[in-house]
C-alpha positions, 0 to 999 in steps of 0.5 A: 500499499502506498501511504503518501505522495513521496512513496508513490514518486519513489516507486515510480522512479524505481519502476521507470529506472530501466527505461532510457531516460531520454524517452520521457525526461523530467520537465522544467518548472518553466515547462509546468508554468507554460503548460498551466498558462496554456491550459488555463488552470493549475495542474494537481500538485502530485502530477507536477511532482511526477513530471518534475521528479520522475518523467514527463509521461509515457507511463504504461507504454510498452 
């Protein structure tokens, strides 16, 4: 069971560790700000943390 966001992020980092980093690298804070401006709303904090600390997406891809 995952009790908190930090544990989820840790597990995601472990799970994605075997994939080449350049497939889906982390994004910058500026990328987040730009995306939120384009979307017109703030992204959820957990999603921001995943994009900033783990990767920018591609989860579940084979």
